C-alpha positions in Angstrom: 8.9 -23.7 5.9 9.0 -20.7 8.1 6.2 -18.1 7.9 5.0 -15.0 9.8 1.5 -15.8 11.0 -1.4 -13.7 12.4 -2.5 -15.3 15.7 -4.9 -12.6 17.0 -5.1 -8.9 17.4 -1.6 -7.5 18.2 -0.2 -11.0 18.2 2.2 -12.2 15.4 4.3 -15.3 15.5 6.9 -16.9 13.2 5.9 -20.6 12.8 6.9 -23.7 11.0 4.1 -24.4 8.5 3.4 -26.7 5.6 5.1 -25.9 2.3 2.6 -24.7 -0.4 1.7 -26.9 -3.2 0.2 -26.5 -6.7 -3.6 -26.5 -6.5 -4.6 -25.3 -10.0 -3.0 -25.5 -13.5 -2.3 -21.8 -13.5 -0.4 -21.8 -10.2 3.3 -21.4 -9.6 5.4 -22.0 -6.4 7.9 -19.2 -5.7 10.9 -19.5 -3.5 10.8 -16.1 -1.8 14.1 -14.1 -1.8 12.8 -10.8 -0.4 9.6 -9.7 1.3 8.6 -6.7 3.4 6.2 -5.5 6.1 3.7 -3.0 4.6 2.0 -0.2 6.4 -1.3 -1.7 5.5 -0.2 -4.9 7.3 -0.6 -2.9 10.5 -4.4 -2.7 9.9 -4.4 -6.5 10.3 -2.1 -6.3 13.3 -4.3 -3.7 15.0 -7.5 -5.7 14.2 -9.2 -3.3 11.9 -9.6 -5.8 9.0 -12.2 -8.5 9.8 -12.2 -12.2 8.7 -8.6 -13.0 9.9 -8.0 -16.4 11.3 -5.3 -17.7 13.6 -2.4 -19.1 11.6 -3.0 -16.9 8.5 0.3 -16.2 6.7 0.8 -12.4 6.3 2.6 -10.4 3.7 1.8 -9.1 0.2 5.1 -7.5 -0.9 7.4 -10.3 -2.2 9.5 -11.5 -5.0 11.6 -14.6 -5.7 12.5 -17.5 -8.0 10.1 -19.9 -9.6 10.4 -23.4 -8.2 7.5 -25.1 -9.9 4.7 -24.2 -12.4 1.3 -25.8 -13.2 0.7 -27.1 -16.7 -1.3 -24.0 -17.7 1.6 -21.6 -17.1 3.6 -21.3 -20.3 5.3 -18.0 -19.8 7.4 -19.0 -16.7 9.7 -21.8 -15.9 11.8 -23.0 -13.0 14.6 -20.6 -12.2 12.9 -17.5 -13.5 13.2 -14.5 -11.2 9.9 -12.7 -10.7 8.2 -9.9 -8.8 4.7 -10.8 -7.6 1.9 -8.1 -7.6 -0.1 -8.0 -4.4 -3.4 -8.0 -6.3 -4.4 -11.3 -7.9 -6.0 -11.1 -11.3 -7.4 -13.7 -13.8 -6.7 -11.8 -17.0 -10.0 -12.9 -18.6 -12.9 -11.2 -16.9 -14.6 -7.9 -17.9 -12.5 -5.9 -15.5 -9.2 -7.4 -16.3 -9.9 -6.7 -20.0 -10.5 -3.1 -19.0 -7.2 -3.2 -17.2 -9.0 -2.7 -13.9 -6.9 -5.5 -12.5 -7.7 -4.9 -8.8 -11.4 -5.3 -9.6 -11.0 -8.8 -11.0 -14.2 -10.8 -10.9 -12.6 -14.3 -10.6 -9.7 -14.2 -8.2 -11.6 -13.9 -4.9 -13.1 -17.3 -3.9 -14.7 -15.6 -0.9 -16.4 -12.8 -3.0 -19.7 -13.3 -1.1 -18.0 -11.9 2.1 -16.9 -8.7 0.3 -20.3 -8.4 -1.4 -22.0 -8.3 2.0 -19.9 -5.3 3.1 -19.2 -3.5 -0.2 -21.9 -4.6 -2.6 -19.3 -6.1 -5.0 -15.9 -7.8 -4.5 -12.6 -6.6 -5.7 -9.7 -9.0 -6.6 -8.1 -11.4 -4.2 -5.1 -10.2 -2.2 -2.2 -12.1 -0.8 -2.1 -12.4 3.0 -5.0 -10.0 3.6 -7.9 -11.7 5.3 -10.4 -14.3 4.2 -12.9 -11.8 2.8 -10.1 -10.9 0.3 -9.6 -14.5 -0.7 -7.9 -16.2 2.2 -4.6 -16.5 0.3 -1.4 -17.3 2.2 0.9 -14.3 2.1 4.5 -13.8 1.2 6.2 -13.2 4.6 7.5 -16.8 4.3 10.1 -18.9 2.5 7.7 -20.1 -0.3 4.3 -19.0 -1.7 1.7 -20.3 -4.1 0.9 -17.7 -6.7 -2.5 -18.2 -8.5 -2.9 -17.0 -12.1 0.9 -17.1 -12.5 0.5 -16.7 -16.2 -0.9 -13.2 -15.7 0.5 -11.7 -12.5 4.3 -12.1 -11.9 6.7 -9.8 -13.7 9.7 -11.8 -15.1 12.9 -10.0 -14.5 15.5 -9.9 -17.4 17.8 -7.7 -15.3 20.5 -8.3 -12.7 19.3 -5.4 -10.5 19.4 -6.4 -6.8 16.2 -7.5 -5.1 16.0 -4.4 -2.9 15.9 -2.1 -6.0 12.9 -3.9 -7.5 11.1 -5.4 -4.6 8.7 -2.5 -4.1 7.3 -3.0 -7.6 5.2 -5.6 -5.8 3.1 -2.9 -4.2 4.2 0.4 -2.8 6.0 2.0 -5.8 3.1 1.4 -8.2 0.7 2.4 -5.4 2.4 5.7 -4.9 2.7 6.2 -8.6 -1.0 5.5 -9.2 -1.9 7.9 -6.4 0.0 10.6 -8.2 -1.6 9.7 -11.5 -5.0 9.7 -9.9 -4.2 13.2 -8.6 -4.5 14.4 -12.2 -1.3 16.5 -11.9 -0.6 19.1 -14.6 2.8 20.7 -15.2 3.5 23.3 -12.6 0.9 22.1 -10.0 1.2 22.1 -6.3 0.5 18.8 -4.6 0.0 18.1 -0.9 0.7 14.6 0.4 -0.5 13.5 3.8 1.7 10.7 5.3 5.4 10.3 4.5 5.5 6.6 5.0 6.6 4.3 2.1 3.5 5.0 -0.1 3.7 8.7 0.7 7.4 8.8 -0.2 6.7 7.2 -3.6 3.7 9.5 -4.2 6.0 12.5 -3.6 8.6 11.1 -6.0 6.0 10.2 -8.6 4.3 13.6 -8.3 7.6 15.2 -9.3 8.0 12.7 -12.2 4.5 13.7 -13.4 5.3 17.4 -13.5 4.5 18.9 -10.1 6.4 22.1 -9.4 6.0 21.8 -5.6 5.1 18.9 -3.3 4.1 19.7 0.3 4.6 16.7 2.6 2.7 16.5 5.9 3.8 14.2 8.7 5.0 14.4 12.3 8.0 12.0 12.3 11.4 13.6 11.8 12.9 10.8 9.8 10.0 10.7 7.4 10.0 14.5 7.0 13.8 14.5 6.4 13.4 11.8 3.7 10.6 13.9 2.0 12.9 16.9 2.0 15.7 14.8 0.5 13.7 14.4 -2.7 12.7 18.0 -2.9 9.4 18.3 -0.9 8.4 21.2 1.3 7.4 19.8 4.7 4.8 20.6 7.3 5.1 19.0 10.8 1.5 18.9 12.0 2.6 18.0 15.6 4.0 21.4 16.3 1.6 23.3 18.6 1.2 26.4 16.4 0.7 24.5 13.2 -2.7 24.2 11.5 -2.4 22.1 8.4 -5.2 24.0 6.6 -3.7 27.4 7.4 -0.2 26.2 6.4 -1.5 25.0 3.0 -3.3 28.3 2.4 -0.2 30.2 3.3 1.9 28.1 0.9 -0.5 28.5 -2.0 -1.5 32.1 -1.7 -4.9 31.3 -0.2 -5.9 29.1 -3.1 -5.2 25.6 -1.8 -3.2 22.8 -3.4 -4.2 21.7 -6.9 -4.2 18.1 -5.7 -4.3 16.4 -2.3 -3.1 12.8 -1.7 -4.2 10.9 1.4 -1.5 8.3 1.8 -2.6 7.5 5.4 -6.0 5.9 5.4 -8.1 4.4 8.1 -5.7 4.7 11.1 -5.0 8.4 10.8 -3.4 10.1 13.8 -4.7 13.4 15.1 -4.1 15.2 18.4 -7.1 17.5 17.7 -10.6 17.0 18.9 -11.6 15.1 15.8 -8.9 12.6 16.5 -10.3 12.0 20.0 -13.8 11.8 18.6 -12.7 9.1 16.1 -10.9 7.0 18.7 -14.0 7.0 20.9 -16.3 6.1 18.0 -14.0 3.3 16.7 -13.6 1.8 20.2 -17.4 1.8 20.5 -17.7 0.3 17.0 -19.8 3.3 15.9 -17.2 4.0 13.2 -14.7 1.6 11.7 -12.1 4.1 10.4 -10.4 7.3 11.6 -10.7 9.7 8.6 -9.1 12.9 9.9 -6.7 13.1 7.0 -9.4 12.6 4.5 -11.4 15.5 6.1 -8.3 17.8 5.9 -7.7 16.9 2.3 -11.2 17.7 1.2 -11.2 20.9 3.1 -7.7 21.9 1.8 -7.8 21.2 -1.9 -8.5 24.1 -4.2 -11.9 24.6 -5.9 -12.1 22.2 -8.8 -9.1 20.2 -7.5 -8.5 16.5 -7.0 -8.3 14.3 -4.0 -6.4 11.0 -4.5 -6.7 8.3 -1.9 -4.2 5.4 -1.9 -4.5 5.0 1.9 -6.6 2.0 2.8 -10.1 2.5 4.1 -12.0 -0.5 5.4 -15.6 0.5 6.3 -17.7 3.3 7.6 -16.6 6.9 8.1 -18.1 9.6 10.2 -18.2 13.4 9.8 -16.8 13.5 6.3 -17.3 17.0 4.9 -19.0 15.9 1.8 -20.8 19.3 1.4 -17.4 20.9 1.0 -16.5 18.3 -1.7 -19.7 19.0 -3.5 -19.5 22.8 -3.1 -16.0 23.0 -4.4 -16.6 20.7 -7.3 -13.7 18.4 -6.5 -12.8 15.1 -8.1 -12.0 12.1 -5.9 -10.1 9.1 -7.2 -9.2 6.0 -5.1 -8.9 2.3 -4.9 -6.5 -0.7 -4.8 -3.7 -0.4 -7.3 -4.1 -1.8 -10.8 -0.7 -3.3 -10.4 -0.3 -4.9 -13.8 -0.5 -1.4 -15.5 2.5 -0.1 -13.7 5.1 -2.8 -12.9 6.9 -2.9 -16.2 6.9 0.9 -16.9 8.2 1.6 -13.4 10.8 -1.1 -13.8 12.1 0.7 -16.8 12.4 3.9 -14.7 14.5 2.0 -12.2 16.7 0.5 -15.0 17.2 4.0 -16.5 18.4 5.3 -13.1 15.5 7.7 -12.6 14.8 6.3 -9.2 16.3 3.8 -6.7 13.4 2.7 -4.5 15.7 1.1 -1.9 16.3 4.6 -0.4 13.3 4.2 1.9 14.7 1.0 3.6 15.7 1.5 7.3 15.6 -2.1 8.6 16.7 -5.5 7.2 15.6 -8.4 9.3 14.9 -12.2 9.5 11.5 -13.9 9.6 12.2 -14.7 13.3 12.5 -10.9 14.0 9.3 -10.0 12.2 6.9 -10.3 15.2 8.9 -7.8 17.2 9.4 -5.5 14.2 5.6 -5.3 13.7 5.4 -3.6 17.1 8.4 -1.3 16.2 6.7 -0.4 12.9 3.3 0.3 14.6 4.8 2.4 17.4 7.1 4.3 15.1 10.3 3.4 17.0 13.9 3.2 15.9 13.4 5.8 13.2 11.8 3.0 11.1 10.8 3.9 7.5 10.6 0.5 5.8 11.3 -3.1 6.9 12.6 -5.7 4.4 12.9 -9.4 5.3 15.4 -11.9 4.0 13.4 -15.2 4.5 16.6 -17.3 4.4 18.8 -15.3 6.8 19.5 -16.9 10.1 
């Protein structure tokens, strides 16, 4: 089969690789009909996530049709159309039973690698390094799905792939980010980053009762998309714009009730802190660039909430934790507990409350993926979201 493979920092190739096979009784093989490049894939492309090996198949947003199931999978059969969550969960451990699916204790066979860095391991992830399980990803024509009796959502609808594909990651991630923001009716919510997760966080904040959402970015196409769903926008690249001042002005000096960091470890900043972070990360004295997290902590009102769906990988410097403590804020974060959100959000799509395909700007083939990784990273061609048809020529 064809697959998009990581071959080294900033080096992606589409290769012919071996087809996947059933390894365990609870496995399924999926013929992938749609997949996508995620913003967090760029952390792999840029070399920020360790334990990648040449030839690793990328991708964690995918859906398709069941080709084969192991003898332990009773809820799926050949021909079923399914969406696959990017987090892999066993369904039986303490954390799965608490519905903390992304903290699954059994799905990461390389848990010892995560434990060294984080103390404990979360769940395995598709296509996202060996410390997170070493699972082959979904930017391919087929994929092996472990714990297929627990993870994939079987579709009983004829909705097109592009309307439901993002239930595999970014729509639930944006929704959980808004849920973690503890939004109350009439609140003002600030969202940093108007990429795909940011867009769904904006839409979800309105669904959960926010009166105003303030969207912060620098790319015109992203800001326009945020405005199209009702957000107020702040372009932080304008010379006379201070995000902190803008947020105070828009909230009568109080600050937003909730702040959502939908950017994560590769935050862009033209200010002195941005230069500082780039120098520190290049010298390996810091692993992440947390300029957005700093702004969110400083901006949120006293007693407010900071929600963090943006991926962080390691060690941060100059985080204003004294401000977090002094203002008595709540911080909520983590990988998405996908299984809690896929079915309820599918119902929202079926009812016409949202059509997630509005964020798509590019539709490509597997062969075009390596070049599109560069386009996505460098924010060219007004890119907002890239979807791949694995079978297109």
